[in-house]
C-alpha positions in Angstrom: 114.0 142.8 126.3 116.9 140.8 125.0 119.7 142.6 123.0 118.7 140.8 119.8 115.0 141.9 120.1 116.1 145.5 120.9 118.6 145.6 118.0 115.8 144.7 115.5 113.6 147.5 116.9 116.3 150.0 116.7 117.2 148.9 113.1 113.6 149.5 112.0 113.5 152.9 113.6 116.8 153.9 111.9 115.4 152.8 108.5 112.5 155.1 108.9 114.8 157.9 110.1 116.9 157.5 107.0 114.0 158.9 104.9 114.0 162.1 106.9 117.6 162.8 108.2 120.3 163.5 105.6 123.0 160.9 105.6 126.8 161.4 105.1 128.2 160.2 101.8 130.5 157.7 103.4 127.7 156.2 105.5 125.5 155.9 102.3 128.3 153.9 100.6 128.5 151.6 103.6 124.7 151.1 103.7 124.6 150.4 100.0 127.1 147.6 100.4 125.1 146.3 103.4 122.0 146.3 101.2 123.8 144.2 98.5 125.2 141.8 101.1 121.9 141.4 102.8 120.1 140.6 99.5 122.8 138.1 98.5 122.5 136.4 102.0 118.7 136.1 101.6 119.1 134.5 98.2 121.6 131.9 99.5 119.4 131.1 102.5 116.4 130.6 100.2 118.4 128.3 97.9 119.6 126.1 100.9 116.3 125.8 102.7 114.9 122.2 102.3 111.3 123.4 102.7 109.6 126.9 102.8 108.9 126.7 106.5 112.6 126.7 107.3 112.6 130.3 106.1 109.3 131.3 107.7 110.3 134.9 108.3 110.9 135.5 104.6 107.7 137.5 104.1 108.7 139.9 106.9 112.3 140.0 105.5 110.9 141.1 102.1 109.0 144.0 103.8 112.1 145.1 105.8 114.5 144.8 102.9 112.1 146.7 100.6 111.7 149.4 103.2 115.5 149.6 103.7 116.0 149.8 99.9 113.4 152.6 99.6 115.0 154.5 102.5 118.3 154.3 100.7 116.7 155.5 97.5 115.4 158.6 99.3 118.8 159.3 100.9 120.7 158.9 97.6 118.2 161.0 95.7 118.5 163.7 98.3 122.3 163.5 98.0 122.3 163.5 94.2 119.9 166.4 93.8 121.4 168.5 96.5 125.1 167.9 96.1 125.3 166.3 92.6 127.2 163.5 94.4 125.9 160.0 95.0 128.9 158.5 96.7 131.7 156.2 95.6 129.5 153.1 95.1 127.0 154.9 92.9 129.7 156.5 90.9 131.4 153.2 90.4 128.2 151.6 89.1 127.7 154.6 86.9 131.1 154.7 85.3 132.7 151.2 85.6 129.7 148.9 85.2 128.0 150.9 82.3 131.2 152.2 80.8 130.4 155.8 81.6 127.7 155.9 78.9 124.3 157.2 80.2 122.5 155.6 77.3 124.0 152.2 77.9 123.3 152.5 81.6 119.7 153.5 81.0 119.2 150.5 78.7 120.8 148.1 81.2 118.6 149.5 83.9 115.4 149.0 81.8 116.4 145.4 81.0 116.9 144.7 84.7 113.5 146.2 85.5 111.8 144.2 82.8 113.4 141.0 84.0 112.5 141.7 87.6 109.0 143.1 87.1 107.6 141.2 84.2 109.4 137.8 84.5 110.4 137.1 88.1 108.0 139.3 90.1 104.9 138.5 88.1 105.6 134.8 88.2 106.4 134.7 91.9 103.2 136.6 92.6 101.1 134.1 90.7 102.8 131.1 92.2 102.4 132.5 95.7 98.7 133.3 95.1 98.0 129.7 93.8 100.0 128.1 96.5 98.1 130.1 99.2 94.8 129.1 97.7 95.6 125.4 97.4 97.1 125.3 100.8 94.0 126.7 102.4 91.7 124.4 100.4 93.8 121.3 101.5 93.8 122.2 105.2 90.6 120.3 106.1 91.8 117.1 104.3 95.2 117.3 106.0 93.6 117.7 109.4 91.3 114.7 108.8 94.3 112.7 107.7 96.2 113.5 110.8 93.2 112.6 113.0 92.8 109.3 111.2 96.5 108.4 111.7 96.3 109.3 115.4 93.1 107.2 115.8 94.7 104.3 114.0 97.7 104.5 116.4 100.2 105.3 113.7 101.2 108.5 115.4 101.1 109.8 119.0 99.1 112.7 120.2 102.3 114.9 120.4 103.1 114.0 116.7 99.5 114.9 115.7 99.8 118.2 117.5 103.1 119.0 115.8 101.8 118.1 112.3 98.6 120.2 112.9 100.9 123.2 113.8 102.9 122.6 110.7 99.8 122.6 108.5 98.7 125.9 110.1 102.1 127.5 109.7 102.2 126.5 106.0 98.8 128.1 105.4 100.0 131.3 107.2 103.3 131.3 105.3 101.8 131.0 101.8 99.1 133.6 102.7 101.9 136.0 103.9 104.0 135.3 100.8 100.9 136.1 98.6 100.9 139.6 100.2 104.7 140.0 100.4 105.0 139.5 96.7 103.0 142.7 96.2 105.9 144.5 98.0 108.4 143.2 95.5 106.1 144.3 92.6 105.6 147.8 94.1 109.4 148.1 94.7 110.0 147.5 90.9 107.5 150.2 90.0 109.0 152.6 92.6 112.5 152.1 91.1 111.3 153.3 87.7 109.6 156.3 89.1 112.6 157.3 91.3 114.9 157.0 88.2 112.7 159.3 86.2 112.5 161.8 89.1 116.3 161.8 89.5 117.0 162.3 85.8 114.4 165.0 85.1 114.8 166.7 88.5 118.5 166.5 88.4 118.7 167.9 84.9 116.7 171.0 86.0 118.5 171.4 89.3 121.9 171.1 87.7 121.3 174.0 85.3 119.2 176.2 87.7 120.9 175.7 91.1 124.4 174.3 90.3 124.9 176.5 87.2 125.9 173.6 85.0 125.7 173.7 81.2 123.1 171.7 79.4 125.4 168.9 78.3 127.2 168.7 81.6 124.0 168.6 83.6 122.5 166.0 81.4 125.6 163.8 81.6 126.2 164.2 85.3 122.7 163.6 86.6 121.8 160.9 84.1 125.0 159.0 85.1 124.3 159.3 88.8 120.6 158.5 88.4 121.3 155.4 86.4 124.0 154.3 88.8 121.6 154.8 91.7 119.0 152.8 89.9 121.4 149.9 89.3 122.6 149.9 92.9 119.0 149.5 94.1 117.7 147.2 91.4 120.5 144.6 91.7 119.6 143.8 95.4 115.9 144.0 94.4 116.6 141.4 91.6 118.2 139.2 94.2 115.3 139.4 96.5 112.8 138.7 93.7 114.8 135.7 92.7 114.8 134.5 96.3 111.0 135.0 96.4 110.6 132.9 93.3 112.8 130.1 94.6 111.0 130.0 97.9 107.4 129.8 96.6 108.3 127.3 93.8 110.2 124.9 96.1 108.6 121.6 97.1 109.6 119.9 100.3 112.6 117.6 99.8 115.5 116.0 101.6 118.1 118.4 100.2 118.7 122.0 99.3 118.3 123.5 95.9 121.9 122.8 94.8 121.8 119.1 95.8 118.3 118.7 94.2 119.5 120.2 90.9 122.6 118.0 90.8 120.7 114.8 91.9 117.7 115.3 89.6 118.8 117.2 86.5 122.2 115.5 86.3 121.1 112.0 87.3 121.3 110.7 83.7 125.0 110.8 82.6 124.2 109.2 79.3 122.2 112.2 78.3 125.2 114.4 78.8 127.0 112.3 76.2 124.2 113.1 73.8 124.5 116.8 74.5 128.2 116.7 74.1 127.9 115.0 70.8 125.3 117.5 69.6 127.5 120.5 70.6 130.5 118.9 68.8 128.5 118.4 65.6 127.5 122.1 65.7 131.2 122.9 65.5 131.8 120.5 62.6 128.7 121.3 60.5 128.2 125.0 61.2 130.4 128.2 60.9 130.6 128.3 64.7 133.8 126.4 64.5 135.2 123.5 66.4 137.5 125.7 68.5 134.5 127.0 70.4 132.4 123.8 70.6 135.2 121.3 71.4 136.0 122.6 74.9 132.3 122.7 75.8 131.6 119.2 74.5 134.8 117.9 76.1 133.8 119.3 79.5 130.3 117.7 79.2 131.7 114.3 78.1 134.2 114.3 81.0 131.5 115.3 83.4 129.3 112.4 82.2 132.2 110.0 82.6 133.0 111.3 86.1 129.3 111.0 87.2 129.1 107.4 85.9 132.3 106.4 87.7 131.1 108.1 91.0 127.7 106.5 90.8 129.2 103.0 90.4 131.4 103.7 93.4 128.5 105.0 95.4 126.5 101.8 94.5 129.3 99.6 95.7 129.7 101.6 98.9 126.0 101.4 99.5 126.0 97.6 99.0 128.9 97.3 101.3 127.3 99.5 103.9 124.1 97.4 103.8 126.1 94.2 104.2 127.9 95.7 107.2 124.7 97.1 108.7 123.1 93.6 108.3 126.0 92.0 110.1 125.8 94.6 112.8 122.1 94.1 113.2 122.6 90.4 113.6 125.4 90.8 116.1 123.7 93.7 118.0 121.9 92.6 121.2 119.1 95.0 120.4 118.5 93.3 117.0 118.4 89.7 118.2 114.7 90.0 118.8 114.2 90.1 115.0 115.5 86.6 114.8 112.4 85.4 116.6 110.2 86.1 113.6 109.2 83.0 111.7 108.0 82.7 108.1 104.8 80.6 107.9 106.1 78.5 105.0 109.6 78.1 103.8 111.0 76.0 101.0 114.8 75.4 101.4 116.7 74.0 98.5 120.2 72.7 98.1 122.7 74.6 95.9 122.1 72.0 93.1 118.5 73.1 92.8 119.1 76.8 92.7 118.5 76.9 88.9 114.8 75.9 89.6 114.3 79.2 91.3 116.3 81.3 88.9 114.1 82.5 86.0 117.2 83.6 84.0 118.2 79.9 83.9 114.7 78.8 82.9 113.5 77.9 86.4 109.8 78.0 86.9 109.3 76.8 90.5 108.0 80.3 91.5 105.3 80.0 88.8 104.5 76.5 90.0 104.0 77.8 93.6 101.7 80.5 92.4 99.6 77.9 90.6 99.6 75.8 93.8 98.3 78.8 95.9 95.6 79.4 93.2 94.6 75.8 93.2 94.2 75.9 97.0 92.0 79.0 96.8 89.8 77.3 94.2 89.5 73.9 95.8 89.6 74.5 99.5 88.7 78.2 99.7 91.9 78.8 101.7 94.6 81.4 100.8 98.0 79.7 101.3 100.6 82.2 102.8 103.5 83.2 100.6 106.1 80.4 100.4 109.6 81.9 100.9 112.3 80.1 98.9 115.8 80.1 100.3 119.0 78.2 99.4 120.6 76.3 102.2 124.2 75.2 101.8 123.9 72.8 104.7 121.4 70.6 102.7 122.6 68.0 100.2 122.8 69.6 96.7 119.6 67.8 95.3 117.5 68.0 98.5 114.6 70.3 99.3 112.8 70.9 102.6 109.4 72.4 103.3 109.2 74.1 106.7 106.1 75.2 108.6 106.9 78.0 111.1 110.5 76.9 111.2 109.8 73.1 111.6 110.4 70.5 108.9 107.2 68.9 107.6 108.3 67.4 104.4 111.5 66.8 102.4 112.5 65.2 99.1 115.2 64.8 96.6 115.2 65.6 92.9 117.7 65.5 90.1 117.7 68.4 87.6 119.1 66.3 84.7 116.7 63.4 85.3 113.0 62.6 85.0 110.9 60.7 87.6 109.4 57.6 86.0 106.4 55.9 87.8 104.6 52.7 86.9 101.8 51.1 88.9 103.0 47.6 87.9 106.5 48.4 89.2 108.0 46.9 86.1 111.5 48.2 86.3 113.0 45.5 84.2 115.6 46.9 81.8 115.4 50.4 83.3 118.5 52.1 84.5 118.3 54.9 86.9 118.1 55.9 90.6 115.3 53.9 92.4 113.3 56.0 94.9 110.0 56.3 96.5 107.8 59.1 95.0 107.5 61.7 97.8 103.8 62.8 97.3 102.0 59.4 97.2 104.7 56.9 98.4 104.8 55.0 95.1 108.0 53.2 93.8 109.6 55.2 91.1 112.9 55.7 89.3 114.9 58.7 88.2 115.9 58.2 84.6 118.2 60.2 82.5 117.2 62.2 79.4 118.4 59.5 77.1 116.3 56.8 78.9 113.2 59.0 79.0 111.8 57.8 75.6 112.4 54.1 76.6 110.5 54.6 79.8 107.6 56.2 78.0 107.4 53.2 75.6 107.3 50.8 78.6 104.3 52.6 80.0 105.9 54.7 82.7 104.5 58.1 83.6 107.2 60.7 83.2 107.4 63.8 85.6 109.9 66.6 85.5 111.6 67.8 88.7 109.6 71.0 89.2 106.4 69.0 88.9 107.6 66.5 91.4 108.2 69.3 93.9 104.9 71.1 93.1 102.9 67.9 93.5 104.7 67.1 96.8 104.0 70.6 98.1 100.3 70.3 97.2 99.7 67.0 99.0 101.7 68.1 102.1 99.9 71.5 102.3 96.5 69.7 101.9 97.4 67.6 104.9 98.4 70.7 107.0 95.8 73.1 105.5 93.9 73.3 108.8 97.0 74.5 110.6 97.5 77.3 108.1 94.2 78.7 109.1 94.9 80.9 112.1 92.9 83.6 113.7 94.3 86.4 111.5 93.4 84.4 108.3 90.0 83.6 109.8 89.4 87.3 110.4 90.4 88.1 106.8 87.9 85.5 105.5 85.1 87.0 107.7 85.9 90.5 106.6 85.9 89.4 103.0 82.5 87.7 103.4 81.1 90.8 105.2 81.5 92.9 102.0 78.9 90.7 100.3 76.9 89.4 103.3 77.0 92.1 106.0 73.8 91.1 107.7 74.8 87.4 108.0 78.2 88.2 109.5 76.7 90.8 111.9 74.2 88.2 113.1 76.9 85.5 113.8 80.0 87.5 114.9 80.4 88.2 117.7 76.9 87.7 119.0 76.7 84.0 118.6 80.3 82.8 117.9 83.7 84.3 118.4 86.4 84.3 115.7 88.2 81.6 117.6 85.1 79.3 117.6 84.6 79.9 113.9 88.2 79.1 113.3 87.9 75.7 115.0 84.9 74.8 112.9 86.7 75.7 109.7 89.8 73.8 110.8 87.7 70.7 111.4 86.4 71.0 107.8 89.8 71.5 106.3 91.3 68.6 108.4 89.0 66.3 106.4 89.6 68.1 103.1 86.2 69.7 103.0 86.3 73.0 101.1 85.4 76.2 103.0 85.0 78.2 99.8 81.2 78.5 100.2 81.6 80.4 103.4 78.2 82.0 103.1 76.5 78.5 103.4 78.8 77.6 106.3 77.9 80.8 108.2 74.1 80.3 107.5 74.3 76.9 109.2 76.4 78.2 112.1 73.9 81.0 112.6 71.0 78.5 112.7 72.6 76.1 115.3 75.0 78.3 117.3 72.2 79.3 119.6 71.8 75.6 120.8 75.5 74.5 121.0 78.9 76.0 121.0 80.8 72.7 120.6 82.9 73.0 117.5 82.8 69.3 116.6 79.0 69.3 116.8 78.7 72.5 114.8 81.1 70.9 112.2 78.7 68.0 111.8 75.8 70.4 111.1 77.9 72.2 108.6 78.9 69.0 106.8 75.2 68.1 106.4 74.5 71.5 104.8 77.2 70.9 102.3 75.8 67.6 100.9 76.0 68.7 97.2 79.6 69.7 97.6 80.7 66.5 99.5 78.8 64.3 97.1 80.4 65.9 94.1 83.8 65.6 95.8 83.7 61.8 96.2 81.2 60.5 93.6 82.3 59.3 90.2 79.6 59.7 87.5 76.8 59.6 90.0 78.2 56.5 91.8 80.1 56.3 95.1 81.8 53.1 96.3 81.9 52.8 100.1 82.7 50.6 103.0 79.7 50.5 105.4 79.9 50.4 109.2 78.0 47.4 110.3 75.5 47.2 113.1 77.9 45.7 115.6 80.5 48.3 114.8 78.0 51.2 115.2 76.7 49.7 118.5 80.2 49.2 119.8 81.1 52.8 119.2 77.8 54.2 120.4 78.1 52.3 123.7 81.5 54.0 124.3 80.4 57.6 123.9 80.4 59.4 127.2 79.3 62.9 128.2 81.1 65.3 130.5 79.6 67.5 133.2 79.8 70.4 130.8 77.7 68.5 128.2 80.6 67.7 125.8 80.8 64.2 124.3 83.9 62.0 123.9 84.8 58.5 123.0 85.8 56.3 126.0 86.8 52.8 124.7 88.6 50.0 126.4 91.9 49.0 124.8 90.7 45.5 123.7 87.7 46.9 121.9 89.8 49.7 120.3 92.4 47.2 119.1 89.7 44.9 117.7 88.0 47.8 115.8 91.3 49.2 114.5 92.5 45.8 113.3 89.2 45.3 111.3 89.4 48.7 109.8 93.0 48.2 108.8 92.2 44.9 107.0 89.3 46.5 105.1 91.3 49.5 104.1 94.2 47.4 102.8 91.8 45.2 100.8 90.3 48.2 99.0 93.7 49.8 98.4 95.1 46.7 96.9 92.1 46.5 94.6 93.1 50.0 93.3 90.2 51.9 94.8 89.8 54.8 97.2 88.5 53.6 100.6 85.5 55.6 101.8 83.6 54.8 105.0 79.9 55.4 105.3 78.1 55.4 108.6 75.3 57.0 110.6 75.6 60.7 111.6 75.7 60.0 115.3 79.0 58.1 115.3 80.7 59.6 112.1 83.1 61.8 114.0 84.1 59.1 116.4 84.7 56.6 113.6 86.8 59.2 111.9 89.0 59.3 115.1 89.6 55.6 114.8 90.3 55.7 111.0 92.8 58.5 111.5 95.0 56.2 113.6 95.5 54.0 110.4 95.4 56.4 107.4 94.3 60.0 108.1 93.5 60.6 104.4 90.6 58.1 104.3 87.3 60.0 104.3 84.4 59.0 106.6 81.0 60.2 105.5 77.5 60.1 107.0 74.3 59.1 105.2 73.0 62.6 105.6 76.0 64.1 103.9 75.1 62.5 100.5 72.5 63.7 98.0 69.4 61.4 97.8 69.9 60.7 94.0 73.4 59.4 94.4 73.9 55.7 93.8 75.7 54.0 96.7 77.6 50.8 95.9 78.7 48.8 99.0 82.1 47.2 98.6 82.3 45.8 102.1 80.8 45.9 105.6 82.9 46.4 108.7 81.7 44.5 111.8 83.3 43.5 115.1 
């Protein structure tokens, strides 16, 4: 056995021997001081432990210290009754502490017993009992939580094993504390009984054996008995206090002292209120200002000191964060963090910073929230959060929209101006900065606040700078909406649909189509500004036709035909739709160029001359309709719709191409032109 283990065994044996073997007076004095020191040490350890398990041997320590204290009581009782001498320590407590008065000593002893037994011991016993019960009841839930974290990959198997062991140790600790608190309670009761035995027995022995007079015997043995009681009850009170602190402590990052200072004294302003209240007591009551002024002064100075220290700590913390950030950037290990890209970023020049500052009335953040909500309602797509940053390298009035670190749009606005637009481009008499409106490419002019009213009278449409940016973002994001739908976003849409249509999703994914194949179909729809909000209808169609083909473009055509009501409502105006129709020669020219691969996929293989001829004719018809102030819409047969769309995209990607089967039967179709070759 190791020396430490052997010394503990010998110590326990000696404690038991103390109850039987008489001890010299000098040794008793030494052991009484050891008892007080040991109790004080246990109290300080309990106060500095961050969580109860850091002092896991405390229940055993309670038993050993209680046994040691009772052994000392037996030895001191033997010495008092046999020799009428309790030693220098007991005599000091009996004469110096209680002033030599047995009555005062007896009252002080009773007060200590009441404090320990009724207040501290009873409370600690109850808290330990409740803590043990709740800890045992919570064990199954904690075990399940640990298993769930391990299955989810949040913790390793070793971490799970450590946490399970900690849960078991907590249960054992609180169970042991529930039992150990009974030792403290019994020790308090034993102290009262031993005192009564010493007083009564000593009084009788003093007169019968030692031949003392009545008054001398009563004074001597009462003084020694009370002194002995105080010597034993003070360490017992320290142990009871340590027990209460341990069972009432919750796990934290600091010890009891730091927690008290950080939590109770974290509001310096309240100390000013307390200081003022104490000061008013001195002014308005007979207590006197001489007593209250020092106390209120100390409280006020403490509050001032805490406020000053807190400000200094905040500054130091900010400086440390800045230094840590600089170190992270310069550290080779942190360079990998620079590879992370935000999906969408809006960079603004320093002149546009007030747009993003709500304190200065900027509402661009609210406008972006409305844009994201509009996308969810119109296209059924959740736009990622747009991060706004200032960029000192940009011109002061310029903004740039980036998609995964790449610029996709930019513009320039002036905070103290308004954008005036007029279809007739009548800028006669208007002073301002002529520009091209960024969202739709129309000629416009930035006018000052003084010229705003004049522009309105001339028929100009006036738009404020935040609206210009919001409109531009909306149109650009519509154009790139299909790129914003990645596999993660597709999986989120599928999971959201599964909550309301579990059977439909289970039938389609992954038995018929994978997440990636569904993503391609949804991207094809978004590329042509077809909303995917009715995801249930889209999945119904995919489930019907995925068994026959996996080609995303073909599946997209089937889905479009199932969304006839939605597409008709999107392009019809009061039940009428104006279209450019693909003539017979154009349809035949495209059909003859459709080829099939060995894998069964179809593609358009057209010679350059035919392609140039078709593109030129489409371009002329689109320009004619645009100049007339209408929205060009092509209508063709379902078999060539997607191939005609490929040709139209070379001219203007925003021009829609519809198939006859994608329109409701009751819609009125007005032909505004036929495209032939």
